[in-house]
C-alpha positions, 0 to 999 in steps of 0.5 A, spaced: 500 500 500 502 506 498 503 512 502 497 516 498 492 510 498 494 509 506 491 516 508 484 515 504 477 512 507 471 512 502 469 519 501 475 522 504 482 522 507 485 520 514 491 523 518 494 520 524 498 521 530 500 516 535 493 517 539 488 519 534 486 519 527 482 525 524 477 523 518 476 529 513 470 528 508 470 534 503 463 533 500 461 535 507 465 541 509 462 548 509 468 552 511 465 554 517 472 555 519 473 553 526 478 548 524 483 553 521 481 560 526 483 556 532 488 551 530 491 553 524 497 549 526 494 543 525 488 546 519 493 550 514 488 551 508 494 553 505 499 548 506 499 541 502 497 536 506 493 541 510 492 537 516 499 536 520 497 533 527 504 534 529 503 541 530 498 541 537 497 536 542 491 531 541 487 534 546 488 541 543 486 537 536 480 533 539 477 540 542 477 543 535 475 537 531 469 537 535 468 544 534 467 543 526 458 544 525 458 539 520 461 531 519 466 534 515 472 532 520 472 527 525 476 523 529 477 517 533 482 513 538 487 508 535 487 505 541 480 500 539 479 500 546 478 507 547 473 508 542 468 503 546 468 508 552 466 515 549 462 519 551 457 523 547 460 530 549 465 528 544 460 530 538 465 528 533 467 522 535 466 517 529 461 514 534 457 518 533 459 522 526 461 516 522 459 509 525 462 505 519 469 508 521 469 505 528 471 498 525 479 497 526 479 494 519 477 500 515 477 500 508 481 503 504 478 507 498 478 504 492 475 510 489 479 514 484 477 521 485 474 524 478 479 530 474 476 534 469 480 538 464 478 543 459 483 542 453 485 549 451 481 549 444 479 542 445 475 537 449 473 536 456 477 530 459 475 527 464 479 521 468 477 516 474 471 512 476 464 515 475 458 514 471 456 518 465 449 520 463 446 523 457 440 523 453 437 518 457 444 513 458 447 511 464 454 509 461 459 506 467 466 509 467 471 505 470 478 507 471 479 510 464 478 516 461 473 519 456 473 525 451 467 530 451 466 535 445 465 542 446 465 544 439 459 542 437 461 539 430 462 531 433 459 525 429 459 522 436 457 527 441 457 527 447 464 524 445 469 528 442 472 525 434 477 530 433 473 534 429 475 541 432 482 541 429 478 541 422 474 546 424 479 550 427 476 550 434 478 556 439 475 557 446 
């Protein structure tokens, strides 16, 4: 397992120190900014990776993660026994926010993030695992890429067939 894979879980990323694992689910983030306003040493959106659990004490990190108003940030103890006795005041513990993460044998995400690239004077390239729906047709794309027409002259719309080059399409 690569280092990158080890930082992922289905739906987001995970960050570990010796004591806890913090889970970030980007799709749930409303950018309330409690995390970086209260603890920029750990949660710094200008840095990659943006979470560094070495930046503060475990107690302070838990305190700040518990301020997150959505399930975007949650946490759990790395010692599974400690997770069994969590009180409800620990609002963002996975026991309350993301119970599927309670199991110690978490599955690493098999999802590949979808990437979209708009080519200059050309098609839209979409890469990853996703479902394309067009004209009532559902097409499952798995670990692959497609090119979608932007010029409107392709004979295989919505897919690109390269005709944008013949008509000197410029965007």
